[in-house]
N, C-alpha and C positions, 0 to 999 in steps of 0.2 A: 828659735822663732817658729810659730805654728801658723796654719792657714785655716781660715774660716770654712766650714764644711757646706753651708747651705746658701744657695744663690738667692733665696728669698730675702735674706738679710740685707741685700743691697739697698733696699728702700728705707730701712730703718735702723741700721746698726750704728749710725753715727749721729743720731739726734743728741744734742748737747745735754739734755736732761737725763739721758739714759747712760748706763755704763757701757762703753764700747767693748766689743768682744774681738779678740785677735787670736784665733786658733789656727794652727798650721798642721795639716795632715793630708793624706791622699784625698782625691776628690775635691781639690781646691776650687773655690769659686770666688773668693775675695781675699786679697792680701791687704792687711792693714799695717800702716807704718806711722809711728809718731816721729814728727820732725820738729826740730828747734831751730829758729833763726836768731842769730845774735849779731850785734853791731861790733864795731872795732874795739869797743871797751868791754866786750863780753856780756853786755846786757841783752836780755831777750827783746825781740822785735815782735810787736803785735799788730793786728789790723790788716793782715794779708788775706787775700781771697784765693779761692780754688784756682782762678786763672793765673795767679802769680807763680804757680808751681808746675813743674814737669817731672815725670817719673820714668826711669828706665830700668828694665829688668834684663840682665845680661846684655846691656847696652841697646836693647830694642825699646823704642818709646811705647809707653802704656797710656791708656785712657783712664783718667781719674774719674771714677764713678761714684765716689763718696768722699765727702770732705766735711770737717768740722773744726772750729777753732775755739779755744777757751780753756776753762779749768775743768778737766775731766776728773772723775773720781779716781783716786790713786790708792794702790796697795804698795806700801814701801817697807823694806827691811832696813833697819839701821844697825850697822855692824860697828861695835866699839871694841878697839884693841885694849885688852886689860892685862897684857903680858907684863912680866917683871920690869921690862925696860921702860914701861910707862908709869912706873911707881912715882908717887909724890905729886909735884905740881903739874906735870903733863897730864896725868890721869884726872886730876881735879878739873883742869881746864877742859879736857875732853868731855867729862860728865856734864859740866855746865853748858857746853855748846850743844851736846846731844839733847839735853832737856829743852833748850831754846828752839832747836830744830823741830821737835815734836809740837811745840806751841804754835809754830807757823803753819802747821797742817790745817786743812779745812775740816769741819765737823763730819763731813761725809767720807773722809779718807780713813783708811785702816792702816795701822802700822804694827810692827813687831820689832823687838830689840834682841840682837844677837851679841853675846859676849864672846870675843875672839881670844882664845888662848891656845892650848894644845887641843882643845875641842871647840866646837861651835855650839855654845849653850844658848838656847832660847830662854832668856830670862824674863821676857814679857811676850806672851803669845799674841797672835794677830787679832787686833780689836781696835775700837775707837776710844778705849779707856786710857786717855793720856795721863791722868794722875797716877794710875797704877804703873804705867810704863816709866814715868818720871821717878817713882819710888824705887823701882827695880834698878834703874841707872844709878841713883844715889847710893844704893847699897853695894855697888861694885867695889871690889878690892883687887889689887894687882895679883896676878897668878900665872905661873908657868911661861911657856914660850908662845910663838906666833905661828900656828899652822894655817896660814892664810888661804892656800889652795883648797884645803879641805873645807874651810869655812865658807868659801864662795860656792862650792858645789852643794854643800848641805843647805845653804840658804836658797839656792835655785830650786832644789828639790822641794823645799817647803812651799815656795811660791807657785810651783808648777800647776797645782789644781785650781788656782785662783783665776778669775776672769778679769778682763779689762787691763788697764794700764798698770804696769809694775815697774818698780825701781829698787835698786840696791844702792844704798849710800853707806860706804864703809871707810874707816880710816885706821891707819896703822903707822907706827914709827919705824918699822923694820921690814926686812925681806922675809920671805917664807922660811920657816924652820920646821923640819920634821913632818911635813905633810905626807900623807900616803899618796895623794894625787900629784901627777906631774903637770907642768905647764900645758902640755898638749891636751891632756885630759880636761883641764879647766876650759881651754878654748873650745874643745868639742862640745862640752856641756853648755857653755854660754851660747854657742850658735844654735843649739836646740831649744833654747829658752826664749822667754819673752821680755825679760827685764832689761831696762836701761841701767847701766852700771856707772856709778859715780865714785871712783876710787880716789882717796886722798892720802898722799904720802907725807908723813911728818918727818922732817930732818933733811939731811944733806943728800941722802940716797933715795932712789926710787926704782923699784923693780921694773924692768922693761915690760913685764906682763901687764902692769896696771894701765898705762895709757893705751895699750893694745885692746884691752877689754872695753875701754870707753869708746874707742873708734868702732869696734865691731858692733856695739849695741846702740850707738847714737847718744851715749852719755857724754861725760866730760871728766877729765882727770885733772888733779891739782897736786902740786908739790909745795908744801909749806915749810919754811925754815924754822918757824916758831909756832908752838901750839896756841899762842895767843891769837893767831890769825884764823883759827879754826871756826870760831863763832861767825865771823863775817863770811867765810867760805860756805858754811852750811846755810846761811841766809840767802846767799847767791843761788845755791842749788834749789832751795825752796821756791824762790821767785821764778826760776826757770821751769820748774815742774808745774807751775800755774799758768804757763804761757806757751803751750805747745800746740801743734797742728796734727790732726788725725787725717791721714790720706789713705783712701782705699782704691784698689784697682783689681780687675779680673785679669789674670795673666793672659796675654795674647797667645802664648805657647802653652797649651793645656798640659797639665801634669798627669802622667799616667799613674793609675792606681798602683801602689806598692813600690813606686820609684824612690830611690834614695840619691838625690843629687843636690848639689849646692847651686843656688841661683842668686846672683848678685843683684843688689838694688842700689840705685843712685837717685837721690832726690835733689833737684836743683831749682833755682829761681829762673823763671822764663826770661826775665829782664834783670840780670844781676846789677846790683848797685855797689859802688865802692864801699869796702869795709864790711859788707854783710856776708855771713857764713851760714851755711845750712848743715846741720848734723842730723843724721838718721841712721838706723841700722843698715849695715852694708850688705845684708842678704839673709837668706833663710835656707834651711835644709828641708827638702820634701821628705815625707814619710809615707 
């Protein structure tokens, strides 16, 4: 996660019609956090106001200086597991679900498609050209093993230069195999990134890393027993991404230039209601 450099942005960074900026670096003036509020059924809750939220950094209360609610422009990477274990019906269902997910994005959203095997291949570059991306997905065949750690890091690196709200939605039916990157390296890179991560595990097992990445970034993890559930799950994620809150604050404890420290973030409802849950990134690394 990065921090916005310029204090002047406080007045205009979160106008709904503009793409919000969330940059984290030394000289921090504004920390921006995307928060999701869901009910007991897991459905997004809309209609909340700035006064409904409170934010804590290292458990110290912060003053919310910028707030916006609504459907912000989105840059999303869709990771599709194409390893040999997905061959046949699972891959067919995954391709259908991935294409449907792209259809649910708004015209102003940009997306890219990453094929996950022993490499993270960008089969459709970042754009709003949904038909071209759908064709790239349709052409996928099963190939090789699942280097999931490497795929996550490679996708984060590709998203790093982009502005505004970012998300990674990826699904796989297996645990990592033959990645060069370790779990700790993945966690370190995720903490230095901006993307909300939505990992989906297909089958009876789920690598412990996947739900951890969702918690760290404010995303959400899923475990599906049947690939036929994938389409509904991706639709749920698409609805959630259209119903988030952008909360900005200037840290009360100024960050020294050149510092490298972890600062925790906790976003909560000021008057909690039964069944409601708030999810947001759990912190950021100063740089």
